[in-house]
C-alpha positions as CSV (number, residue, x, y, z in Angstrom):
1,M,12.6,24.3,19.8
2,V,9.5,25.3,17.8
3,K,11.3,28.4,16.5
4,L,14.3,26.3,15.5
5,M,12.0,23.9,13.5
6,L,10.1,26.7,11.8
7,A,12.9,29.2,11.1
8,K,13.8,30.0,7.5
9,V,17.2,31.4,6.7
10,S,17.6,32.3,3.1
11,V,18.1,35.4,0.8
12,G,14.3,35.3,-0.1
13,T,13.4,35.5,3.6
14,L,15.7,38.5,4.1
15,T,14.5,40.4,1.0
16,N,10.8,39.7,1.9
17,W,11.4,40.9,5.4
18,I,13.2,44.1,4.3
19,G,10.6,44.8,1.6
20,I,12.8,44.6,-1.4
21,S,10.8,41.6,-2.7
22,S,7.3,40.3,-2.1
23,G,6.4,36.6,-2.3
24,A,9.9,35.4,-3.1
25,D,10.7,31.8,-2.4
26,E,12.0,31.6,1.2
27,G,13.1,28.0,0.9
28,M,12.3,25.4,3.5
29,N,12.5,25.3,7.3
30,L,13.8,22.3,9.3
31,M,10.3,20.8,9.6
32,Q,9.7,21.0,5.9
33,Q,13.2,19.7,5.1
34,I,12.3,16.6,7.2
35,I,9.0,16.1,5.3
36,S,10.7,16.6,1.9
37,T,13.6,14.2,2.8
38,V,11.3,11.4,4.0
39,L,9.0,11.6,1.0
40,G,12.1,11.9,-1.2
41,W,13.3,8.5,0.0
42,D,9.9,7.1,-1.0
43,K,10.2,8.7,-4.5
44,K,13.7,7.3,-4.9
45,E,12.5,3.7,-4.3
46,L,9.4,4.2,-6.5
47,K,11.5,5.6,-9.4
48,K,13.8,2.6,-9.1
49,R,10.8,0.3,-9.7
50,L,9.6,2.5,-12.6
51,E,13.0,2.2,-14.3
52,K,13.0,-1.6,-13.7
53,I,9.7,-1.8,-15.5
54,E,10.9,0.4,-18.4
55,K,13.9,-2.0,-18.9
56,D,11.8,-5.1,-18.8
57,K,11.4,-6.9,-22.2
58,D,7.7,-7.1,-21.7
59,A,7.3,-3.5,-20.7
60,P,4.5,-1.4,-22.4
61,S,5.8,0.7,-25.3
62,Q,7.1,4.3,-24.9
63,Q,4.0,5.6,-26.5
64,Q,1.8,3.7,-24.1
65,R,3.7,4.9,-21.1
66,E,3.4,8.5,-22.3
67,A,-0.4,8.0,-22.7
68,L,-0.6,6.8,-19.1
69,K,1.4,9.8,-17.9
70,A,-0.7,12.2,-20.0
71,W,-3.9,10.8,-18.3
72,M,-2.5,11.7,-14.9
73,E,-2.4,15.4,-16.0
74,Q,-6.0,15.4,-17.2
75,S,-8.7,17.3,-15.3
76,R,-10.8,15.5,-12.7
77,P,-13.9,15.3,-14.8
78,E,-11.9,13.6,-17.6
79,Q,-10.4,11.1,-15.2
80,E,-13.8,10.4,-13.6
81,E,-15.3,9.8,-17.1
82,C,-12.5,7.3,-17.8
83,R,-13.1,5.5,-14.5
84,R,-16.9,5.4,-15.3
85,R,-16.2,3.7,-18.7
86,S,-13.8,1.3,-17.1
87,Q,-16.5,0.3,-14.6
88,E,-19.3,0.0,-17.1
89,Q,-17.3,-1.9,-19.7
90,S,-15.5,-4.1,-17.2
91,M,-12.2,-3.0,-18.6
92,S,-9.1,-2.2,-16.6
93,I,-8.2,1.4,-16.2
94,V,-5.1,0.9,-18.3
95,S,-7.0,-0.6,-21.2
96,T,-9.6,2.2,-21.0
97,I,-6.9,5.0,-21.0
98,L,-5.1,3.5,-24.0
99,S,-8.4,3.0,-25.9
100,L,-9.0,6.7,-25.6
101,S,-5.5,7.7,-26.7
102,P,-3.5,7.5,-29.9
103,A,-1.4,4.7,-28.4
104,S,-2.2,1.1,-29.2
105,P,-4.5,-0.6,-26.7
106,D,-3.1,-4.1,-27.4
107,L,-1.3,-5.5,-24.4
108,G,-0.2,-9.0,-23.6
109,E,-1.0,-10.5,-20.2
110,K,2.5,-9.7,-18.8
111,Q,2.5,-6.3,-20.5
112,H,-0.9,-5.4,-18.9
113,K,0.3,-6.4,-15.5
114,L,3.4,-4.2,-15.9
115,A,1.3,-1.3,-17.3
116,L,-1.0,-1.4,-14.2
117,E,2.0,-1.4,-11.9
118,Y,3.6,1.4,-14.0
119,L,0.5,3.6,-13.6
120,S,0.2,2.9,-9.9
121,L,3.9,3.8,-9.3
122,S,3.6,6.9,-11.4
123,L,0.6,8.0,-9.4
124,A,2.5,7.3,-6.2
125,V,5.4,9.5,-7.4
126,R,3.0,12.2,-8.5
127,D,1.2,12.2,-5.1
128,R,4.4,12.7,-3.2
129,N,5.5,15.5,-5.5
130,K,2.2,17.3,-4.9
131,I,2.5,16.8,-1.1
132,I,6.0,18.2,-1.1
133,D,4.9,21.2,-3.3
134,V,1.9,22.0,-1.1
135,L,3.6,21.5,2.3
136,C,7.1,22.6,1.5
137,H,7.2,25.0,-1.5
138,H,3.8,26.7,-1.4
139,N,3.8,30.5,-1.2
140,P,2.3,31.7,1.1
141,D,3.5,29.0,3.5
142,H,0.3,27.8,5.0
143,L,1.8,24.8,6.9
144,T,4.3,26.9,8.8
145,Q,1.8,29.5,9.7
146,A,-0.7,26.9,10.8
147,V,1.8,25.3,13.1
148,R,2.8,28.7,14.5
149,D,-0.9,29.5,15.1
150,G,-1.5,26.2,16.8
151,V,1.5,26.6,19.1
152,H,0.5,30.2,19.9
153,A,-3.0,29.1,20.8
154,Y,-1.8,26.4,23.2
155,E,1.3,28.3,24.6
156,P,-0.6,29.7,27.7
157,M,-1.7,26.2,28.6
158,I,1.8,24.8,28.0
159,R,3.3,27.4,30.3
160,Q,0.6,26.8,33.0
161,V,1.2,23.0,32.9
162,H,4.9,23.6,33.0
163,Q,4.6,25.6,36.2
164,A,2.1,23.1,37.7
165,V,3.9,19.8,37.4
166,D,7.2,18.4,38.4
167,L,8.8,18.4,34.9
168,S,11.7,16.2,35.8
169,A,9.6,13.4,37.2
170,T,7.1,13.7,34.3
171,V,9.9,13.4,31.7
172,A,11.3,10.4,33.6
173,D,7.9,8.7,33.7
174,F,7.4,9.3,30.0
175,Q,10.9,7.9,29.2
176,A,10.1,4.8,31.2
177,F,6.8,4.4,29.3
178,M,8.5,4.8,25.9
179,D,11.2,2.2,26.9
180,D,8.5,-0.3,27.9
181,M,6.4,0.4,24.8
182,I,9.4,-0.3,22.5
183,K,10.0,-3.6,24.3
184,V,6.4,-4.6,23.9
185,A,6.2,-3.6,20.2
186,K,9.2,-5.8,19.3
187,P,8.1,-9.1,17.8
188,K,8.5,-12.1,20.1
189,K,11.1,-14.9,19.5
190,D,8.5,-17.0,17.7
191,G,7.8,-14.1,15.3
192,K,4.3,-13.3,16.5
193,P,3.4,-9.6,16.8
194,P,2.4,-8.2,20.2
195,S,-1.3,-8.7,21.1
196,V,-3.8,-6.1,22.2
197,E,-3.6,-7.5,25.8
198,D,0.2,-6.7,25.8
199,F,-0.6,-3.0,25.2
200,V,-3.4,-3.0,27.7
201,N,-1.0,-4.4,30.4
202,L,1.5,-1.7,29.4
203,L,-1.1,1.0,30.0
204,H,-2.1,-0.5,33.3
205,S,1.5,-0.7,34.5
206,H,2.0,3.1,33.8
207,M,-1.5,4.2,35.0
208,G,0.0,5.6,38.2
209,A,2.3,8.0,36.3
210,S,-0.7,9.3,34.4
211,H,-2.7,9.8,37.6
212,R,0.2,11.7,39.2
213,F,0.5,14.1,36.2
214,I,-3.3,14.8,36.1
215,H,-3.3,15.3,39.9
216,Q,-0.5,17.8,39.8
217,V,-2.2,19.7,37.0
218,A,-5.6,19.7,38.8
219,K,-4.0,20.7,42.2
220,N,-1.5,23.3,41.1
221,G,-2.9,24.6,37.8
222,K,-6.3,26.1,38.8
223,E,-6.4,28.2,35.7
224,V,-5.9,25.2,33.4
225,T,-8.5,23.3,35.3
226,Q,-11.0,26.1,34.8
227,W,-10.2,26.3,31.1
228,F,-11.1,22.7,30.7
229,K,-14.4,23.2,32.7
230,D,-15.3,26.1,30.4
231,Y,-14.4,24.1,27.4
232,V,-16.6,21.1,28.4
233,H,-19.6,23.5,29.1
234,Q,-19.2,25.2,25.7
235,V,-18.9,21.9,23.9
236,S,-22.0,20.5,25.6
237,A,-24.0,23.6,24.7
238,N,-23.3,23.0,21.0
239,F,-25.1,19.7,21.2
240,K,-28.2,21.3,22.5
241,Q,-31.1,20.6,20.1
242,E,-33.0,23.6,19.0
243,H,-36.6,22.9,18.0
244,A,-37.5,26.5,17.0
245,S,-36.6,26.0,13.4
246,P,-37.1,22.9,11.2
247,S,-34.2,20.4,11.6
248,I,-32.4,18.5,8.9
249,F,-34.3,15.4,10.0
250,D,-37.6,17.1,9.2
251,S,-36.3,18.0,5.8
252,L,-35.2,14.4,5.2
253,S,-38.6,13.2,6.2
254,T,-40.2,15.5,3.7
255,A,-37.9,14.3,1.0
256,F,-38.7,10.7,1.9
257,D,-42.4,11.4,1.7
258,G,-41.9,12.7,-1.8
259,L,-40.6,9.3,-3.0
260,K,-42.7,6.7,-4.8
261,P,-44.2,4.0,-2.7
262,D,-41.9,1.3,-4.1
263,E,-38.9,3.6,-3.6
264,Q,-39.9,4.2,0.0
265,D,-40.1,0.5,0.7
266,K,-36.5,0.0,-0.6
267,V,-35.2,2.9,1.4
268,R,-37.0,1.7,4.5
269,K,-35.5,-1.8,4.2
270,E,-32.0,-0.4,3.7
271,V,-32.3,2.0,6.7
272,D,-33.6,-0.9,8.9
273,A,-30.7,-3.1,7.7
274,S,-28.2,-0.3,8.4
275,A,-29.6,0.2,11.9
276,K,-29.3,-3.5,12.6
277,Y,-25.7,-3.5,11.3
278,L,-24.7,-0.6,13.5
279,D,-26.3,-2.3,16.6
280,E,-24.4,-5.5,15.8
281,L,-21.2,-3.6,15.2
282,Y,-21.4,-1.7,18.5
283,A,-22.3,-5.0,20.3
284,S,-19.3,-6.7,18.6
285,S,-17.0,-3.8,19.7
286,A,-18.3,-4.1,23.3
287,A,-17.7,-7.8,23.3
288,R,-14.1,-7.3,22.1
289,I,-13.6,-4.8,25.0
290,R,-14.8,-7.4,27.5
291,D,-12.4,-10.0,25.9
292,V,-9.5,-7.6,26.2
293,I,-10.3,-6.6,29.8
294,S,-10.7,-10.2,30.9
295,N,-7.1,-10.8,29.5
296,K,-7.8,-14.6,29.1
297,S,-6.3,-14.8,25.6
298,S,-3.9,-13.2,23.2
299,T,-5.6,-11.5,20.2
300,P,-4.2,-9.5,17.3
301,Y,-7.3,-7.4,17.0
302,G,-9.1,-4.9,19.3
303,P,-12.4,-3.1,19.7
304,G,-13.4,-0.1,17.6
305,A,-16.7,0.5,15.8
306,Y,-15.3,3.5,13.9
307,L,-12.2,1.5,12.8
308,A,-14.5,-1.2,11.6
309,R,-16.6,1.3,9.6
310,W,-13.4,2.7,8.1
311,Q,-12.3,-0.8,7.1
312,E,-15.7,-1.4,5.6
313,L,-15.3,1.7,3.4
314,L,-11.9,0.5,2.3
315,D,-13.2,-3.0,1.6
316,S,-16.1,-1.6,-0.5
317,T,-13.9,0.7,-2.6
318,L,-14.0,-0.2,-6.3
319,V,-10.6,-1.1,-7.8
320,T,-9.7,-1.6,-11.4
321,P,-10.0,-5.2,-12.9
322,E,-6.8,-7.2,-12.6
323,T,-6.9,-8.2,-16.3
324,A,-7.6,-6.2,-19.5
325,K,-11.2,-7.5,-19.5
326,G,-12.7,-8.7,-16.2
327,P,-14.8,-7.9,-13.2
328,V,-14.2,-4.8,-11.1
329,R,-12.5,-5.7,-7.9
330,K,-13.1,-4.3,-4.4
331,G,-10.8,-3.4,-1.6
332,A,-11.7,-6.7,0.1
333,S,-10.4,-8.7,-2.8
334,A,-7.4,-10.9,-2.0
335,S,-5.3,-9.5,-4.8
336,V,-5.9,-6.0,-3.7
337,K,-5.0,-6.8,0.0
338,Q,-1.9,-8.5,-1.2
339,E,-0.8,-5.4,-3.1
340,A,-1.6,-3.2,-0.2
341,R,1.0,-5.0,1.9
342,R,3.7,-4.1,-0.6
343,D,6.1,-1.4,0.6
344,V,7.6,1.4,-1.6
345,D,10.6,-0.8,-2.4
346,G,8.3,-3.5,-3.8
347,Q,8.8,-6.0,-0.9
348,I,5.8,-7.6,0.8
349,K,5.6,-6.5,4.5
350,E,5.3,-9.4,6.9
351,S,2.9,-8.7,9.6
352,G,3.6,-11.9,11.6
353,V,0.0,-13.0,11.1
354,E,-1.1,-14.7,7.9
355,L,-3.5,-12.7,5.8
356,K,-6.1,-15.4,5.7
357,Q,-5.8,-16.0,9.4
358,A,-6.2,-12.2,10.1
359,D,-9.2,-12.0,7.8
360,K,-10.8,-15.0,9.5
361,I,-10.2,-13.6,13.0
362,V,-11.7,-10.2,12.2
363,G,-14.4,-11.6,9.9
364,D,-15.7,-13.9,12.6
365,K,-16.0,-11.0,15.0
366,T,-17.3,-8.2,12.6
367,P,-20.8,-8.1,11.1
368,E,-21.1,-7.6,7.4
369,A,-22.1,-4.1,6.3
370,S,-25.5,-3.7,4.6
371,S,-25.9,-2.0,1.2
372,A,-27.4,1.5,1.1
373,E,-27.0,2.1,-2.6
374,T,-30.7,3.0,-3.3
375,T,-30.9,5.3,-0.3
376,L,-27.8,7.2,-1.3
377,K,-29.0,7.5,-4.9
378,L,-32.5,8.8,-4.0
379,L,-31.7,10.9,-0.9
380,G,-28.0,11.6,-1.2
381,P,-28.2,14.8,-3.4
382,K,-31.0,16.2,-1.2
383,F,-29.0,15.5,2.0
384,R,-26.1,17.5,0.6
385,E,-28.4,20.4,-0.2
386,F,-29.8,20.3,3.3
387,L,-26.2,20.3,4.8
388,L,-25.2,23.3,2.7
389,A,-28.4,25.1,3.6
390,A,-27.8,24.4,7.3
391,K,-24.5,26.3,7.1
């Protein structure tokens, strides 16, 4: 199956193998064809929306659209400089780009909205083109080789597990689990999405199948069991703290001691606030776990301190102003969240839970993250230096 997914059959493959050519394009294998096709569907929908904007009577001019496209091809430092100006001057990224180009920066309210959408869609198309180029057309083909290496590394374990378990019963159990999961994932008649408790009950109902599989591997696959024991011991050894040489914490303490007294006070307050936030976050996650295990209610959210941290990073991300002149938005802004629900075809995805309701549910349960701006500014560069030196 893996060989079928990764096999390439083309003239370039044959000539490279014989030695007539070197580095000739070998085309795409089945896995890459699937990736390219799926992303191609997205590109098709996005280009339809781009064409619709271009035909709109309030669309930005041809020169303005060309200026936006030219900005996408600029180097990263040039783009970062443009973003910095947009943030400092409280101007939208579109207005900033046009002000630095030969094109006219004058845009009406509707024009500006369409220009922002045009830039966003153009970037989405560009991103998909780059992903396809890197994953499907790059020479040498790193993706195919990485998959081959991964399968080759786990092949002995796969063979041992195959010999240790009753494959027929395992496949039947897995099929039953997938059938039940599809049933649970379907929205109910009232349109509400499945709750966390529904999935917990699903896992509980199929726990026996999981135990049977693990028991068979542990009983019949002695070599696999020994591999996992060795792996755990090696991983644990990597967490052993060596005190022979100065640690990164000692280096950070030295860097902190070098700050001015007022700067130390600010950093100390931010660190204390961050520690308090993390304690509250983990306590909140533990409370959610207790709520889910008790199974006394139906909730559309679940535990997860790391997911909450990831959501906090998304919510704190700076986003261009919605108007030509206006405040910089963040990921938590209502307008940004509304746009995030828009699919590639331009339609708003219905989640079954109103956005305000979901925000209230999660917001009531999740502590608000503290700011660490001063700490990052004063100690961030030093911390990066210490990490590089630790390598």
